[in-house]
N, C-alpha and C positions, 0 to 999 in steps of 0.2 A: 423834205421834212427835217432832216438832220441839221440844217443850217442854223436854226435857232439855238441849237446846242453847242455851237462853236464859240459863243461869247466868252465862256470861261478861259478859252485859249488866248483871248485878246485882253484878259484882265478885267472883263466887265460881266461877271456872272449874273448880276441883277437884271441884265437885259434878257437873258434866257428866261428868268422867272416872269418878267413882264410879257414877253412875246408868246411863251407857251400858254400862259393863261388866256391871252387874247385869242389865240388859235383855238384852244379848247372851247372857249365861250362862243366864238363867232363862226367858226368853220364847221362845227359839228352840231347836230341836233337830233331830236327824237321823232322826226317825221320822214316822209319819203325822200326829202332832200337832205338827209342827215349827214351825208358825207360830201366833202367838197371835191369830189372827183371819183375816178375809178378805184375801187378798193384794192385792186391788183393783188389778188390772192390773200387778202387780209392785212396788207402792209399798213394801210391807213387806220384800220381798226386797232392793230397792234400799237401803232404810234399813239393813238388816243389812250389806250389802256396804260401803257408804260408812262406816258406823260401825266396821266391822272394820278398815278401812285408816286410820281416824282422821280423816276429813274429812266435813263435812256442811254443805250450804247451808241456813241457817235460812229464808231467803227466796230461792228460786231466781231467778236473774236479777239479784240485788243485787250480785254480784261478791264477796261475802264468804263464806268457808268457815270454820266453827268447827272447832277442833281438839279431838280427844279421844285417849285412849290407844289405840293400835292393838293388835290381837290378835297381830300377826305381828312377828317380829324384823326381817324385811326384806320389802319390797314395792316393785315398780316397774311402771310402765305408761307408754305413750307419752302425751305431751300434744298439744294441738291445733296447736302450732307446730313439731312435729317433734323436740322435746326429750323428756326423760323426767322424770316425777314419781317420785321415789324417797323411800321412808320407811325409816329404820333406827331400831329401838327396842331399845336395849341392855337386857337382862334381861327381855324380853317373854315368855320361855319359863316364867317363874315366875308361876303364876296369881295369886299374892298381890300382884304388882306392878301395881296398877291406876292408879297416879298418875304423872304426868309430873313428874319432879324437876328436869330442866333441858331446854332445847330450843335447837336451832340451825336457822337457815334459811340455806341456801347457805353454811355455814361461819361464820356470825355469830350471836351470841346473840340469841334471840328472846324478847321480853318481852310477847308478846300471844298470846292463845288463838285467833288467827284469821290467815288469809292471804287474799290476793285471787286472783281468777281470773287476773289479769295475772301475778302471781308464779308461779302454778301452770303457766301456759302460756308462760313465757319460752322463747325459742328455745334458750337455753343449758341449759334444764331447771330443775327445782326439786328441791332436796334438803332434806328435813326429817330431823333427827336428834334422838332423845330418849334420855334416861337415865330409866329407870322405877324406882319404888320402892313400898314398901307403905304409905307415908303421904304426904299431900299436902304440896307446897311452897307455903305460903300467900303467899309473897312473889314467886312466879312469875306471869307473865301479868297484870301490873297495868294494862296499857293496854286500855281497853274497846274493843269493836268499834264501828265506825261505825254510826250509827243512820239 
C-alpha cells in the first residue's frame, strides 16, 4: 500500500494523487467485498482512512507524512498537543477533481507534498487547504521529501 506514496520521492507527486484516488474508488466498497484482501489487523482500513483524509506515513516513525488529495471537502481531528488538524479541500465534491492544484499550510503557500509530525502536532494546530482540479499542477510540490 505504501508504494503509491513513493512518487513524491521521484519528483512526480501528482501520480500519488491519481493512484490513491483510483485505489480508494476501485479497491474499496461498502459491501461484503469492501476490502481488496485481508485487513491484517486493520492495516487496510487504516490505509483507507489516512488516504481519505489525504495523509500517509510512508515509513511510520520517520516524522514525514506524504500528502494526497482528500476525499472530503472538510475534515478535522484533534492532534497530540491539544490543537486541531484541519483539512479543507475546495471542489472536493466533484469526483473528477483528483489533483491538488494549489496548497497552503497554516495560511502560507506549500510547495512540498509532505508535512512533518511536528507540523501536524503543533499546539496551535495545523491547517491544510487545497484547491482541487481535474488535471495535475506539474509545477506544484517541487521540494522532495527528506530521505
